[in-house]
C-alpha positions as CSV (number, residue, x, y, z in Angstrom):
1,M,-46.5,97.9,45.7
2,N,-49.5,96.5,43.8
3,K,-47.4,96.7,40.7
4,L,-45.0,94.2,42.2
5,R,-47.8,91.8,43.2
6,D,-49.2,92.1,39.7
7,I,-45.8,91.3,38.2
8,Q,-45.4,88.3,40.5
9,I,-48.9,87.0,39.4
10,I,-48.1,87.6,35.7
11,R,-44.8,85.8,36.0
12,K,-46.3,82.8,37.8
13,S,-49.1,82.6,35.3
14,K,-46.7,82.9,32.4
15,L,-44.7,79.9,33.8
16,D,-48.0,78.0,34.4
17,L,-49.2,78.9,30.9
18,A,-45.9,77.9,29.3
19,N,-45.9,74.5,31.1
20,D,-49.6,73.9,30.1
21,L,-49.0,74.8,26.5
22,I,-46.0,72.5,26.3
23,K,-47.9,69.6,27.9
24,T,-50.9,70.2,25.5
25,H,-48.6,70.4,22.5
26,I,-46.9,67.1,23.5
27,I,-50.2,65.4,24.0
28,L,-51.5,66.6,20.6
29,Y,-48.4,66.2,18.5
30,G,-46.0,64.0,20.5
31,E,-42.6,65.3,21.4
32,Y,-42.0,68.8,20.2
33,K,-39.8,69.3,17.1
34,N,-36.4,70.8,17.6
35,N,-37.2,73.4,15.0
36,D,-40.4,74.5,16.8
37,D,-39.4,78.0,17.8
38,F,-42.5,78.7,19.8
39,I,-41.9,75.7,22.1
40,K,-38.2,76.5,22.3
41,N,-39.0,80.1,23.4
42,L,-41.6,78.8,26.0
43,L,-39.1,76.4,27.4
44,K,-36.4,79.2,27.5
45,D,-38.8,81.6,29.3
46,A,-39.9,78.9,31.7
47,Q,-36.2,78.1,32.5
48,E,-35.3,81.7,33.1
49,L,-38.3,82.2,35.4
50,K,-37.3,79.0,37.3
51,E,-33.7,80.3,37.7
52,K,-34.9,83.7,39.0
53,E,-37.1,81.9,41.5
54,I,-34.2,79.8,42.7
55,M,-32.0,82.9,43.1
56,I,-34.7,84.8,45.0
57,K,-35.3,81.8,47.3
58,E,-31.5,81.6,48.1
59,L,-31.3,85.3,48.8
60,I,-34.3,85.1,51.2
61,E,-32.8,82.0,52.9
62,N,-29.7,84.0,53.6
63,I,-31.5,86.9,55.4
64,Q,-30.3,86.8,59.0
65,D,-33.3,88.5,60.7
66,P,-36.1,85.9,61.1
67,I,-38.8,88.5,61.0
68,I,-37.5,90.2,57.8
69,Q,-37.0,86.7,56.3
70,A,-40.6,85.8,57.1
71,I,-42.0,89.1,55.7
72,T,-39.9,88.8,52.5
73,K,-40.8,85.1,52.0
74,E,-44.5,85.6,52.6
75,R,-44.6,88.6,50.2
76,F,-42.3,87.5,47.4
77,I,-42.4,83.7,47.5
78,N,-45.9,83.0,48.7
79,G,-47.4,86.1,47.1
80,K,-49.4,87.2,50.2
81,T,-50.9,90.6,50.4
82,W,-49.4,93.0,52.9
83,E,-52.4,92.5,55.1
84,R,-51.8,88.7,55.2
85,V,-48.1,89.3,55.8
86,A,-48.9,91.5,58.8
87,E,-51.3,88.8,60.2
88,R,-48.6,86.1,59.6
89,V,-45.9,87.9,61.6
90,G,-48.2,89.5,64.1
91,Y,-47.4,93.2,63.3
92,S,-49.7,96.0,62.3
93,L,-49.9,96.8,58.6
94,A,-48.5,100.2,59.2
95,H,-45.5,98.7,61.0
96,I,-44.9,96.2,58.2
97,H,-44.8,99.0,55.6
98,K,-42.4,101.1,57.7
99,L,-40.2,98.0,58.3
100,F,-40.2,97.0,54.7
101,K,-39.3,100.6,53.5
102,K,-36.3,100.4,55.9
103,V,-35.5,96.9,54.8
104,L,-35.3,98.0,51.1
105,Q,-32.1,99.8,52.0
106,N,-30.4,96.4,52.5
107,P,-28.6,95.5,49.3
108,E,-29.5,91.8,49.6
109,I,-33.2,92.6,49.8
110,L,-32.9,95.1,47.0
111,K,-31.4,92.4,44.8
112,I,-34.7,90.4,45.3
113,K,-36.8,93.4,44.3
114,I,-34.6,94.1,41.2
115,L,-34.9,90.4,40.2
116,L,-38.7,90.6,40.5
117,D,-38.9,93.9,38.6
118,N,-36.9,92.4,35.6
C-alpha cells in the first residue's frame, strides 16, 4: 500500500509543480503562447488530474457506510497513513487493514483504486 501513497504524493506534487511552472512562466513571459507545447501539456496534465480527483471525490461521497467512507476519504483524499486513518476512525490498525481488504471487493471502491493506479 506504500506504492499507492507514493503515487498519490507524486500526482499531487505533479499538479502543484505544473501550477507553479505555469504561474512562473506567466510572470516571466506574460500569457503563455498558444504554440508553447510545454505549457499546453502541463495544462492538459493538470486538467486530467483535477478530473480524476473530482471523480474520486464523487465516488467516495456515494459510499453508503459512513465508516468505510471515512476510511476511504482519509486515505485517498487526505493522504493519511493507515496509522492516522485508524486513529481517526477509532479502530486498530489491524482491523483497518482487514476491513479495507474486504472493502476492495466492492466495485465502487475498486474504481477509486483503479483511478489512482492510472
